[in-house]
C-alpha positions as CSV (number, residue, x, y, z in Angstrom):
1,M,-75.3,-99.7,-55.6
2,R,-77.9,-102.1,-57.2
3,D,-79.5,-98.8,-59.1
4,W,-75.9,-98.3,-60.7
5,W,-75.6,-102.2,-61.9
6,L,-79.2,-101.6,-63.2
7,R,-78.2,-98.6,-65.1
8,A,-75.2,-100.5,-66.5
9,L,-78.0,-103.0,-68.4
10,L,-80.3,-99.8,-68.7
11,V,-77.8,-97.7,-70.7
12,L,-78.7,-100.2,-73.8
13,S,-82.3,-99.2,-73.8
14,A,-82.7,-95.6,-72.0
15,P,-79.1,-94.2,-72.2
16,R,-80.2,-90.6,-71.9
17,A,-81.5,-91.4,-68.3
18,V,-78.4,-93.2,-67.0
19,F,-76.0,-90.5,-68.5
20,V,-77.9,-87.7,-67.1
21,A,-77.4,-89.6,-63.7
22,L,-73.6,-89.1,-64.1
23,R,-74.2,-85.4,-63.4
24,R,-74.5,-86.2,-59.7
25,D,-70.8,-85.9,-58.2
26,D,-71.7,-86.5,-54.5
27,P,-69.2,-88.7,-52.8
28,E,-71.7,-91.2,-52.0
29,D,-73.0,-91.7,-55.6
30,L,-69.4,-91.6,-56.9
31,S,-68.9,-94.3,-54.6
32,L,-71.6,-96.4,-55.5
33,R,-70.9,-96.4,-59.4
34,S,-67.2,-97.4,-58.9
35,E,-67.7,-101.1,-59.0
36,P,-70.0,-101.3,-62.0
37,V,-67.5,-98.8,-64.0
38,L,-64.3,-101.2,-62.8
39,A,-66.4,-104.2,-64.2
40,I,-67.5,-102.5,-67.2
41,V,-64.1,-101.3,-68.0
42,F,-62.5,-104.8,-67.1
43,L,-64.9,-106.7,-69.4
44,A,-64.6,-104.3,-72.4
45,G,-60.8,-104.8,-72.2
46,I,-61.1,-108.5,-72.1
47,A,-63.5,-108.3,-75.2
48,F,-60.9,-106.1,-76.9
49,V,-58.0,-108.2,-76.3
50,L,-60.0,-111.4,-77.6
51,S,-60.6,-109.5,-80.9
52,T,-56.9,-108.9,-81.7
53,R,-54.7,-110.8,-84.0
54,T,-52.5,-111.5,-81.1
55,A,-55.0,-113.6,-79.6
56,A,-56.0,-115.1,-82.7
57,H,-52.3,-116.6,-82.9
58,L,-51.6,-117.4,-79.0
59,M,-51.6,-121.2,-79.4
60,D,-49.4,-121.2,-82.2
61,D,-46.8,-121.1,-79.4
62,Q,-46.7,-124.5,-77.8
63,D,-46.2,-122.8,-74.4
64,Y,-50.0,-121.9,-74.3
65,D,-52.8,-124.1,-73.6
66,G,-56.4,-123.0,-72.7
67,T,-55.7,-122.2,-68.8
68,L,-53.0,-119.8,-69.9
69,V,-55.1,-118.2,-72.7
70,A,-57.5,-117.5,-70.3
71,V,-54.9,-116.0,-67.8
72,W,-53.7,-114.0,-70.9
73,A,-56.9,-112.4,-71.6
74,F,-58.0,-111.5,-67.7
75,L,-54.4,-110.0,-67.5
76,A,-54.3,-108.0,-70.9
77,G,-57.5,-107.3,-70.6
78,G,-57.4,-105.5,-67.6
79,L,-54.4,-104.1,-68.5
80,Y,-55.8,-102.5,-72.0
81,G,-59.0,-101.7,-70.4
82,G,-57.7,-99.5,-67.7
83,I,-55.2,-98.0,-70.2
84,A,-58.2,-97.0,-72.7
85,Y,-60.2,-95.6,-69.6
86,W,-57.4,-93.4,-68.2
87,L,-56.1,-92.4,-71.6
88,I,-59.3,-92.1,-73.7
89,G,-61.1,-90.6,-70.9
90,A,-58.5,-87.8,-70.5
91,V,-58.9,-87.2,-74.5
92,L,-62.6,-86.8,-73.8
93,H,-62.3,-84.7,-70.9
94,G,-59.8,-82.6,-72.7
95,S,-62.0,-82.2,-75.8
96,S,-65.0,-81.9,-73.9
97,T,-63.4,-78.9,-71.9
98,V,-62.3,-77.0,-75.1
99,L,-65.8,-77.0,-76.1
100,G,-67.1,-75.6,-72.7
101,S,-67.8,-78.3,-70.3
102,E,-67.3,-77.6,-66.7
103,G,-67.8,-81.3,-65.8
104,T,-64.9,-83.5,-64.1
105,Y,-62.3,-85.6,-65.6
106,R,-63.9,-88.4,-63.5
107,R,-67.3,-87.8,-65.0
108,S,-65.7,-88.0,-68.6
109,R,-64.2,-91.2,-67.6
110,H,-67.5,-92.5,-66.4
111,V,-69.4,-91.6,-69.4
112,L,-66.6,-93.6,-71.4
113,A,-67.3,-96.4,-69.4
114,F,-71.1,-96.7,-69.6
115,A,-70.6,-96.1,-73.3
116,A,-68.6,-99.4,-73.3
117,V,-71.1,-101.7,-72.3
118,P,-72.0,-103.1,-75.8
119,V,-68.5,-104.1,-76.0
120,A,-68.3,-105.7,-72.6
121,L,-71.7,-107.5,-73.5
122,S,-69.9,-108.9,-76.9
123,L,-68.1,-111.3,-74.5
124,A,-71.5,-113.2,-74.4
125,A,-70.7,-114.4,-78.0
126,W,-67.6,-116.2,-76.9
127,P,-69.0,-119.4,-75.3
128,V,-70.8,-120.0,-78.6
129,K,-67.3,-119.4,-80.5
130,L,-65.8,-121.7,-78.5
131,A,-68.3,-124.1,-78.6
132,L,-68.3,-124.1,-82.4
133,Y,-64.6,-123.5,-82.9
134,G,-62.8,-124.7,-79.9
135,S,-58.8,-124.0,-79.7
136,D,-58.7,-123.0,-83.6
137,L,-60.0,-119.5,-82.4
138,F,-56.4,-119.1,-81.3
139,R,-54.5,-120.9,-83.9
140,S,-53.6,-119.9,-87.3
141,G,-56.0,-121.6,-90.1
142,G,-58.2,-123.9,-88.6
143,S,-61.9,-124.2,-88.8
144,D,-62.7,-120.5,-87.5
145,T,-63.2,-119.2,-91.0
146,G,-66.1,-118.5,-93.4
147,L,-69.6,-117.5,-92.9
148,G,-69.7,-118.2,-89.0
149,A,-66.4,-116.1,-88.5
150,D,-67.9,-113.2,-90.7
151,V,-71.1,-113.3,-88.5
152,F,-69.1,-112.9,-85.0
153,E,-67.2,-110.4,-86.6
154,V,-70.4,-108.5,-87.6
155,I,-71.4,-108.7,-83.9
156,W,-68.2,-107.1,-82.7
157,L,-68.3,-104.5,-85.0
158,A,-71.8,-103.9,-83.9
159,A,-70.9,-103.6,-80.7
160,C,-68.1,-101.1,-81.3
161,I,-70.5,-99.0,-83.5
162,W,-73.4,-99.0,-80.9
163,A,-70.6,-97.9,-78.1
164,A,-69.4,-94.9,-80.2
165,A,-73.1,-94.0,-80.8
166,L,-73.7,-94.4,-77.0
167,L,-70.5,-92.1,-76.4
168,V,-72.0,-89.3,-78.4
169,I,-75.2,-89.6,-76.7
170,G,-73.6,-89.8,-73.2
171,V,-71.5,-86.6,-73.8
172,R,-75.1,-84.9,-75.2
173,S,-76.8,-86.1,-72.3
174,V,-74.5,-84.9,-69.5
175,H,-73.8,-81.9,-70.8
176,G,-77.0,-80.8,-72.2
177,W,-75.4,-80.1,-75.4
178,T,-76.6,-80.1,-79.1
179,W,-75.8,-83.4,-81.4
180,L,-73.6,-81.6,-83.2
181,R,-71.4,-80.3,-80.3
182,A,-71.5,-83.8,-79.0
183,V,-70.4,-85.6,-82.0
184,A,-67.4,-82.7,-82.2
185,A,-66.6,-83.6,-78.2
186,A,-66.7,-87.6,-78.9
187,A,-64.9,-87.7,-82.3
188,V,-61.3,-87.0,-81.0
189,P,-61.6,-89.6,-78.4
190,L,-63.1,-92.2,-80.9
191,A,-60.6,-91.4,-83.4
192,V,-57.8,-92.0,-80.7
193,G,-59.4,-95.4,-79.7
194,A,-59.8,-96.6,-83.3
195,A,-56.0,-95.8,-84.0
196,L,-55.1,-97.8,-80.6
197,A,-57.2,-100.5,-81.9
198,V,-55.6,-100.8,-85.2
199,L,-51.9,-100.4,-83.7
C-alpha cells in the first residue's frame, strides 16, 4: 500500500510509470490502491466545491459559521468527488472503449483519480488563503479580491490544466496509444467535467 501512496505523489513528476502500473488488475493490487484513490477523489472533490460560487457566498447566510463551512466542504466535497469519479470515469471508459480499449471500468476510474492529484493538492493553498482573507472567502465582497485573489485563481486553473494533461498522459500510458488517440479518448470526459464545473 505504501507504494501506491508514493505513486500518488510520483504521478506529478513521473506520471507514465504510475499509469503503466495501473495495468495490473490482480485483486491484491486493486485492493492496495483503493485507499489512495479514495483519498484523492475526496480531496479533489473538496477542492472543487471550495472553488465554486456557492462556497464564496456561504457565510452571507447568518446560519453559517466556520465550523459549518468546514462540515459543508467535507460532505459536499465527498459527494461531488464521488459523483465525478463514477460519472466521468464512465464517460472515460466509454470513449476509450469506442477507440479500442479492452481495459476495465475500474481502470478508467483509477486513471481519472490519479490524474486528479493536482486538483487535490491545490487544497494546500487554502491555509494561506484563510490566513490572508479569513471568513471573507465565504462572503460577498470583502478583502478577498484584487491581485492576491487573481494569483489564487491562476493556481486553481493551473491545477485543473495539469490534471487534464495528466489524464491524456494516463490514457496514453495505460493503453500504449498514440498521443492523438489518447487526446481523442480524454476529450469527451474533459468536456463533461468542464460542463459540470460550469453548471
